[in-house]
N, C-alpha and C positions, 0 to 999 in steps of 0.2 A: 932496449926492447928485444933484440935478438938474443943477448945473454940470458934475460929473463926467460925467455921462450925456451932456449936451450936447457936452462935448469929445471924448467917445468916438466918438459918432456922426460929428462933423465930421471927426475924424481918419480913422475908417474909410472916409468917402467920400473924402477927399483921397487916402489910400493906394490905394483901388480905381481912382480916376482916374489916379493916376500910374502904377501898373502897367499900365493900359490903353494909357497914353501910350508907355511904355517898349516894350511888346510890339509896338504898331502901328508905331512908329518904326524899331525894329531889324528887323522883319519886312519892311518896304518897302525898308529899305537893303540887306538880305541878299538879297531878291529881285533887285532890279534890278541889283546889282553882281555877284552870283555865280550865282545859280540861274537867271536868264534866260539868261545865256550859256551855261550847261550844257545847258539845254532846247532852246534854239535857237541852236547854234554858227554855224550859216551865215546867220542873220539879219544883214540889213544895219542897223546901228546908225545911224540918220539923225538921231536925237536923243540924243545922248550926255549923259549926266547931269552936270551941273556941281554945284559945292558950293553955289551958290545955290540949286539945286533942293532939296537936302537942308535947307538952311536955311529955305527957304519951307515945307516939310512940318513942320519943327519948329515954326515959327510958328503955323500952322493947328492943330496939335495942342496947342499951348500954349493957343491960344484955347478950343479944346474943353475942356482942362483947367481954364480959368477958369470957363467956363460951367457945368460939371459941379460946381465948387466952389460957386458961386453957388446953384445948384439944390440941392445938399446942404445948404447953410446954411439955405435957405428951408425944405426938408423937415424938417430938425432942429428949426427953430423950431416948425413946426406940430406936431411930435410932442411937443416938451418943454413948450411953452407950457401946454397943459392939465394935465400933470403938475406943473408948478410951481404952478398955481392950487390943484390938489388938495392938494399937499403944504403950501401955505401954510395953507389952511384946516384941514388935519389938525393942524398944530402949534398953531393957535389953540384947537382943541377939545381937544388935550392939555393946554393950559395952564388950561383950565376955561371957555372962552368957547364954549358950546354953540350960540350963535346965528351962528357963522361959517358961511359958505358958499363954494364955488368958483364964481367967475363963470364963465358960459358964454363959450367961445372961438368966434367965427363961423366962422374958417377951418379948424377942427379936423376930423379925420376922424370918420367915423360912430363908430367904436370909442371914440375919445377923447370925443366928445361924451356918448356912453352911460356912460362911466366917471365923468364930471361929474355926469351926472344921478343915477347910482346912488349916488354918494358924498354928494350933497346930499339924497337921499332917506333914506340912513343917518343923516345928520346931524340931520334933521328928527325921526327917531324916536328918536334920542339926546336931543334937546333936550326932547321930551315925556316921555321916560322919566325925565329928570332932574327936570322940573317935577313929575311924579307922585310921584317918590321924596320930594322935599321936602314936597310937600303931605300925602302919607302919614305922614312922620315926625311932621309937626306935629300931624296928626289923631290918630295913635296916641298922642301925648303927652296930647292933650286928652282922649281916650276913657278912658285909664288913669288920669288925674289925678283925675277926678271920683269914682269908686268908692274910690280909695285914699284921699282926703281924707275921705270919709265913714266909711270904716273907721277911719282914724286918729282922727277926732273921737269916734266911738262908744267906741272902745277907750280913748281917754284919759279920756272921761267915765266909763266903768266904773273906771278905776284911781283917779280922783279922788273917785269916790262921788258924782258928779253924776247919774248913771243908776243906777237899781235893775236888777239882773240880773233878767231875765225871759225867759220862752220866746219871747214876741214879739220881743223885742230880738234875741235870738240867731237867730231865723229870718230877720229882716231882715239881719243880718250875713252870714249864710250866703248869702242870696240876692244881696248885693254880691259875695262871693267867686265865686259861680257866675257873675256877670256877667263878672267878671275873666276866668275860666276860658274862658268862651265866647269873649271877644275874642282871647284868646292862641291858641285852638284854630283859630279863623278866620284869624288872621294867620299861623299855621303852615301851614295848608291852602293859602292863597293863594301863600305863598313857595315851597312845594314844587311846586305846579302851575305857577307861573311858570318855575321852573329845570327843569321836566320830571322831577322827582324824587319826585312823589307816589306812595306805594307803594299798590299795588292788589291785593287778594286777589280775583282774578276768578274768578266762577263762573256758570254757566248759570241764570239766574233768570227767572222770570215777573214784569215790572214790575206787572202787574195785582194778584197775590198780595202782592207787597211793599207797594204802595200801601195796599191794604185793611188790612194788619197796622198800618201807620204810622197810618192814620186812626183805628183803633179805640183806640191808645194816646193820642191827642191830641184825640179827638172832644169829650170832656167839658169840656175847657179852652176849646175853640172855642165850644161851646155857651154857656158863661157869658160869652163876648164877645158874644153875640147873632148868632153866625154860623150860617146854614142850610147844611148840607151836601147836596150831591148828587153822585152818582158814576156814571160809566159806564165800567166796567172790562173792556175787550176784551182778549184775550191779546196779550201783547207781550214776546216772549222775546229776551233780550240777554246777552251776557257783561259782567258788571258786578260791582262791589264793593258788596255789600249795606249795609255800614256807611256808606259814602260816599253811596250813593243815599238812604239814610235821612237822612243830614245834609242833603242838598240839598232833599228834600221838605219836611222840617222848617222848614228856613229859609223856603221859599216860604210855607208854612202860617203861620209865624210873621209873616210880612209881612202876610198877610191879617188875623191877629188885631190887629196893631199899627195897621195904617194903613186898614183897611177894616171896622172893627166894625159889627155889625149887618148885614152885607151877606150876600148869597147867594154860596157858593163852590161851583164845579163842578170836579171832578176827572175827567179822561179819561185812559185809557191805550188804546194800540192801537198799530198799526204799518202803515207804507206800504210800498211796494216797495223801499225802501233804508235805512229807519231804524225804530226802535221810539221811542215818545214817551210822555211824561208831561206832561199839560197841566192846569194849575191857574189857574182864572179866577175873578175876583170882580167884582161889579158896584159897587164902592166909587167913591171919586174919581178913581181912575186917574191918569195922567200926561199932561201936555202933550207936543207934538211933541218939543221941545227936552228933556224930560224922558225920553222914550223913548230917544233917542239916548245919553243920559249915565247911563242907569239901572244899567249894570254897572260904572261906574267906582267905585273904592275910595272909601269915606267919602262918597260924593255923596248928598245928599237934596235932594228937591224943596222949593221955598220953602213950598208948603201942605200937600202930603201926606206929606212925608218930613222932618218937623221934630224937631230934638232932644228937644222936650218930650214926644214920644211914646215916646222910648226908642230902643233899638237902635244898633248900632254903624255903620250905613251900609255893611256888609260882606256882608250876606245874599246879594244878587244876584252880587256879584263871587265869592263862594265858590260858589254854584251853577253859575256859568260855568266856574269853575276846574276843579270835579269833572267837569262834562260834557266839557270838552275833554280832561281827562287820560284820559277813556274812548274818546277819539277821536270825540267827538260835540260837540254845540253846545247853548247855552241861548241863547234869543232870545225878544223879546217879539212876539206875533202879534196880528193883527187879530181883533177880535170885534165882534158887533153890540151896540149899546148901550154905556153907560158902564163903567168899570171897568179892570182890568189883567189881561192873559192872558199867563202865561209858559209856555214849552214846553221841556222838556228833551228833546233827541233824542240816541239812542244807536245804535251800529252793531247790525244785526240778528244775531241768533244762530239760524240755521236748524236745526230739530230733524230728524234723521235719523230716518225710520221703516224 
């Protein structure tokens, strides 16, 4: 493709130069042989044109044609070289090498340099996406394997008579099934959110009322974890999906229960000039700076405060951000005084008409 383009450009430049040569040569010949005599019949021809004059003009125009051809070849090289670099890198990526990059060309035009930079930026994102996909697949297999192995062992024990059927055993088995269902639902939410296909049943809601209702349903469980609750619920009206907002808030509260037991949790709702927000903050161990940067990555856990021993899939904050972005908002970690972690969900405002 690039070689054909190179040839097309060179041939086009040569044809244009040749046409210019023919037009100029014939034009000069016609003028001095016929047109000048017709315009100025009485003029004294002191310098009658000889064949050598026409040959000289031809040589001069031929030199011009040669110079134009060289300039065209140089121009073609300047245009095509960045395209060749991008094409070569694109073929490498198509073959599975996501580390391939197009080298920068010093003599390239601004547009060609911008093309190379944009391509390399795209390749970098593809490389990160590929690495994340591989990591996610491995993590998904790990997260699903543990509860499935436990379920199979318990069921096999019941079949063999190793375990006696009891209400407690069935409750634990159901809990493992619930864990599996939670992971599957979180993965589904993330997949749909990433693809921009997360279905939302939008309605005008007051986030303050919604968070109060959610808090009442989980308050007792949080208290059993030693968590003290404190809330400041200012009106915050937005267009949102109640079910998805409930899922996001529950995920944040579950994070507090798992990773900050015995802490004080503050829930705030309110709005600024451009968004409504839900803020949930604890005074637990929190995250280091590197952890704050990676907190929303799928399956990521900090070494100290987000360990597998504490449970959880490592998807909670990723789901929260996915839901927020599906609403046209954002989820982010905000600064607070003292230790702990504060996460804020920001949603577009819904102005109530009076």
